[in-house]
C-alpha positions as CSV (number, residue, x, y, z in Angstrom):
1,X,-17.6,0.0,13.1
2,X,-15.6,-2.5,12.4
3,X,-11.7,-2.9,13.2
4,X,-9.5,-5.1,11.0
5,X,-6.4,-6.4,11.2
6,X,-3.8,-6.9,9.0
7,X,0.2,-7.7,9.1
8,X,2.6,-6.2,6.2
9,X,5.3,-8.3,4.7
10,X,8.6,-7.7,3.2
11,X,10.1,-10.7,2.4
12,X,13.8,-9.5,4.5
13,X,16.6,-11.7,4.6
14,X,19.2,-10.1,6.7
15,X,22.7,-11.2,7.1
16,X,22.3,-12.4,10.6
17,X,19.6,-14.6,10.1
18,X,20.2,-15.4,6.6
19,X,17.9,-18.1,5.0
20,X,18.4,-19.7,1.5
21,X,16.0,-17.5,-0.5
22,X,14.0,-20.0,-2.2
23,X,13.5,-20.6,1.5
24,X,12.7,-17.5,2.8
25,X,9.9,-17.0,-0.2
26,X,8.4,-20.1,0.8
27,X,8.0,-19.6,4.5
28,X,6.6,-16.5,4.3
29,X,3.9,-17.9,1.9
30,X,2.9,-20.3,4.2
31,X,2.8,-17.7,7.0
32,X,0.9,-15.4,4.6
33,X,-1.8,-18.3,4.1
34,X,-2.0,-19.3,8.1
35,X,-2.6,-15.5,8.7
36,X,-5.8,-16.2,7.0
37,X,-6.5,-19.4,8.4
38,X,-6.3,-17.2,12.0
39,X,-8.6,-14.9,10.6
40,X,-6.8,-11.7,9.6
41,X,-8.3,-9.5,7.1
42,X,-5.5,-8.2,4.9
43,X,-1.9,-8.9,3.7
44,X,0.3,-5.9,2.5
45,X,3.2,-5.7,0.5
46,X,5.7,-3.4,0.7
47,X,8.6,-2.1,-1.6
48,X,12.1,-1.5,-2.0
49,X,14.9,-1.7,-4.6
50,X,18.7,-2.7,-4.2
51,X,18.8,-3.5,-0.5
52,X,21.0,-6.1,1.0
53,X,18.6,-8.1,2.8
54,X,16.2,-8.2,0.2
55,X,13.4,-6.0,1.0
56,X,10.9,-7.0,-1.7
57,X,11.2,-5.1,-4.9
58,X,8.2,-7.1,-6.8
59,X,5.1,-6.9,-5.2
60,X,2.8,-8.0,-7.6
61,X,4.8,-10.9,-8.4
62,X,4.3,-11.5,-4.7
63,X,0.8,-10.7,-5.0
64,X,-0.1,-13.4,-7.4
65,X,1.6,-16.1,-5.5
66,X,-0.4,-14.5,-2.4
67,X,-3.5,-14.8,-4.1
68,X,-3.0,-18.4,-5.3
69,X,-2.2,-19.7,-2.0
70,X,-5.7,-17.8,-0.4
71,X,-9.3,-17.4,-0.4
72,X,-10.3,-14.2,1.5
73,X,-8.0,-12.5,2.5
74,X,-7.4,-8.9,1.0
75,X,-4.1,-8.2,-0.6
76,X,-2.4,-4.9,-0.8
77,X,0.8,-2.9,-1.8
78,X,1.7,-0.8,0.7
79,X,3.3,0.7,-1.2
80,X,4.2,0.7,-4.4
81,X,6.7,2.8,-5.6
82,X,4.8,4.6,-8.4
83,X,7.5,7.0,-9.7
84,X,9.8,4.5,-10.2
85,X,7.2,2.2,-12.6
86,X,5.4,2.3,-16.0
87,X,2.0,3.5,-14.9
88,X,0.5,0.9,-18.0
89,X,2.4,-2.1,-16.9
90,X,1.5,-1.2,-13.1
91,X,-2.3,-1.3,-14.9
92,X,-1.8,-4.3,-16.7
93,X,-0.3,-5.7,-14.0
94,X,-3.1,-4.9,-11.2
95,X,-5.9,-5.8,-13.2
96,X,-4.1,-9.3,-13.6
97,X,-3.6,-9.8,-9.8
98,X,-7.0,-8.7,-9.4
99,X,-8.3,-11.3,-11.2
100,X,-6.3,-14.2,-10.0
101,X,-7.3,-13.0,-6.5
102,X,-11.1,-12.6,-7.9
103,X,-11.4,-9.2,-7.0
104,X,-9.6,-8.9,-3.3
105,X,-6.3,-7.1,-4.5
106,X,-5.8,-3.1,-3.6
107,X,-3.4,-0.9,-4.7
108,X,-1.5,1.2,-2.5
109,X,1.0,3.9,-3.8
110,X,3.6,6.5,-3.2
111,X,5.9,8.6,-4.1
112,X,9.1,6.9,-2.3
113,X,12.2,8.6,-0.8
114,X,15.5,7.0,-0.8
115,X,17.6,8.6,-3.1
116,X,19.5,5.4,-4.2
117,X,16.6,4.1,-5.4
118,X,16.3,6.9,-8.1
119,X,19.8,8.0,-9.0
120,X,20.3,4.8,-9.9
121,X,17.7,4.3,-12.3
122,X,18.7,7.8,-14.0
123,X,15.3,8.8,-12.4
124,X,15.2,12.7,-11.1
125,X,14.3,12.4,-7.8
126,X,12.9,15.7,-7.9
127,X,11.1,14.8,-10.5
128,X,8.9,12.1,-7.9
129,X,5.6,14.5,-7.0
130,X,5.3,15.0,-11.0
131,X,5.6,11.3,-11.7
132,X,3.7,10.3,-9.0
133,X,0.5,12.7,-9.3
134,X,0.9,11.9,-13.5
135,X,1.1,8.1,-13.0
136,X,-1.6,7.8,-10.9
137,X,-3.9,9.5,-13.3
138,X,-2.8,7.2,-16.0
139,X,-3.8,4.2,-13.8
140,X,-6.9,5.3,-12.7
141,X,-8.2,6.2,-16.4
142,X,-6.6,2.5,-17.5
143,X,-8.2,0.4,-14.7
144,X,-11.2,2.2,-14.7
145,X,-11.2,0.7,-18.7
146,X,-11.0,4.0,-20.5
147,X,-9.0,4.2,-23.8
148,X,-6.4,6.9,-23.1
149,X,-4.3,9.2,-25.2
150,X,-2.3,10.7,-22.9
151,X,0.4,13.7,-23.5
152,X,2.3,14.4,-20.5
153,X,5.5,15.5,-19.2
154,X,6.7,11.5,-18.6
155,X,4.3,9.6,-20.0
156,X,3.0,9.8,-23.8
157,X,0.0,7.6,-24.4
158,X,-2.1,6.6,-28.1
159,X,-5.0,4.7,-27.7
160,X,-4.2,2.2,-25.0
161,X,-6.6,0.0,-23.2
162,X,-5.7,-2.8,-21.3
163,X,-7.0,-6.2,-21.2
164,X,-8.1,-8.0,-19.6
165,X,-9.5,-5.6,-17.3
166,X,-9.7,-5.9,-13.6
167,X,-12.5,-7.6,-11.6
168,X,-13.5,-4.5,-9.1
169,X,-15.1,-1.6,-10.3
170,X,-15.0,1.1,-11.2
171,X,-11.8,0.2,-10.5
172,X,-9.6,-1.9,-7.6
173,X,-9.2,0.4,-4.2
174,X,-6.5,2.7,-5.0
175,X,-4.7,4.4,-1.7
176,X,-2.3,6.9,-1.8
177,X,0.1,6.7,1.0
178,X,2.6,9.7,2.5
179,X,3.0,11.7,5.2
180,X,2.5,15.4,4.1
181,X,-0.5,17.5,4.2
182,X,-0.1,18.2,0.4
183,X,-0.1,14.2,-0.4
184,X,-4.0,13.9,1.7
185,X,-4.7,17.2,-0.5
186,X,-3.6,15.4,-3.7
187,X,-5.3,11.8,-2.4
188,X,-9.0,13.9,-1.8
189,X,-8.7,15.7,-5.1
190,X,-7.7,12.7,-7.3
191,X,-10.7,10.5,-5.9
192,X,-8.2,8.2,-3.6
193,X,-8.2,6.6,0.1
194,X,-5.4,7.7,2.0
195,X,-2.8,5.6,4.1
196,X,-0.6,7.3,6.4
197,X,2.9,6.3,5.9
198,X,4.5,8.1,8.6
199,X,4.1,10.7,11.4
200,X,2.0,13.4,10.6
201,X,0.3,14.1,13.8
202,X,-2.6,16.7,12.8
203,X,-4.5,18.6,9.6
204,X,-7.9,19.7,9.9
205,X,-8.9,22.6,7.8
206,X,-12.4,21.7,6.8
207,X,-13.6,20.7,3.5
208,X,-11.6,18.1,1.8
209,X,-9.2,18.1,4.7
210,X,-8.6,15.1,7.5
211,X,-7.5,14.9,10.6
212,X,-5.2,12.1,11.4
213,X,-3.3,10.8,14.4
214,X,-0.5,8.3,14.5
215,X,2.5,7.3,16.2
216,X,1.0,8.3,19.6
217,X,3.0,7.3,22.4
218,X,1.0,6.1,25.4
219,X,1.5,3.3,28.8
220,X,0.7,-0.2,28.7
221,X,-1.9,-0.4,31.2
222,X,-1.5,-4.4,31.4
223,X,2.7,-3.7,31.3
224,X,3.5,-1.0,32.6
225,X,5.3,-0.1,29.4
226,X,5.9,3.0,27.2
227,X,4.6,1.9,23.8
228,X,5.0,3.4,20.5
229,X,2.9,2.2,18.1
230,X,1.4,3.2,14.6
231,X,-2.4,4.0,14.8
232,X,-3.4,4.9,10.9
233,X,-6.9,6.4,10.8
234,X,-8.0,5.5,7.0
235,X,-10.7,7.4,5.1
236,X,-12.5,6.9,2.4
237,X,-12.5,9.5,-0.2
238,X,-15.6,10.0,-2.6
239,X,-16.2,12.9,-5.4
240,X,-13.3,14.9,-3.3
241,X,-14.9,13.9,0.1
242,X,-13.3,12.1,2.6
243,X,-15.3,10.2,5.2
244,X,-13.9,8.5,7.7
245,X,-14.2,4.4,8.1
246,X,-12.3,2.6,10.7
247,X,-8.8,3.1,12.4
248,X,-6.4,0.7,11.1
249,X,-3.8,-0.9,13.4
250,X,-0.9,-2.0,11.3
251,X,1.7,-2.8,14.0
252,X,0.1,-5.7,15.2
253,X,3.0,-6.5,17.3
254,X,2.9,-3.4,19.1
255,X,-1.2,-3.7,19.5
256,X,-0.6,-7.1,20.9
257,X,1.7,-5.7,23.6
258,X,-0.5,-2.9,24.2
259,X,-3.1,-5.4,25.3
260,X,-1.6,-7.2,27.6
261,X,-0.4,-9.8,25.1
262,X,-3.8,-10.9,24.1
263,X,-4.0,-11.9,20.8
264,X,-6.0,-10.4,18.0
265,X,-8.2,-11.1,16.3
């Protein structure tokens, strides 16, 4: 079992430290390229909309720029807010970035939670679960190379097949991120990896269930400080069966502090 490290990037530009937007994007891309040189395994991109500090709203665009600046590091979305997007476009953009990155792209999706992101675009927040599951079904089928005809509540397609196809087969890894036990079951049922995004402490129920422990509080032996860090147990799902892969720490700064300042990797 190996431990892999990644960094999450939100491209935020807060008012108290505001720089020109083009400078922010240039320096962040420089840092991401440097993280590959330092040995990191993943870069994760995260999405929100209409935030004053510019929290990144366009993940596939950024992912394509990262692909052009790197050679080895995997590029993932943590998370793309699927109910706010056209699933056909998500599949096309995913396939395109997967090609541009030579098969290094991971698609992580979630249903979102901020009311303003839904209401300002005329989308009912109450529909996010249905939109998420329906959209994910469409994205999976299109990325597998199927010709899709679909009559759903939110999506209607007639003989749609995306081109060019994604490089990774049967499709790029797809992660479902959420915080509730119901979402774990959804990920298993739909054959996706599960990426925890919050404070789920324990969930165990036998077949097709998973135990996840995140956000434990512990005391650092090196510093004596009480540290509240995020640890996500990642599980692979194949044919409805979840298999534990590795613990994935994505709050690296706190992990470094927990290790007494020893940088990793």
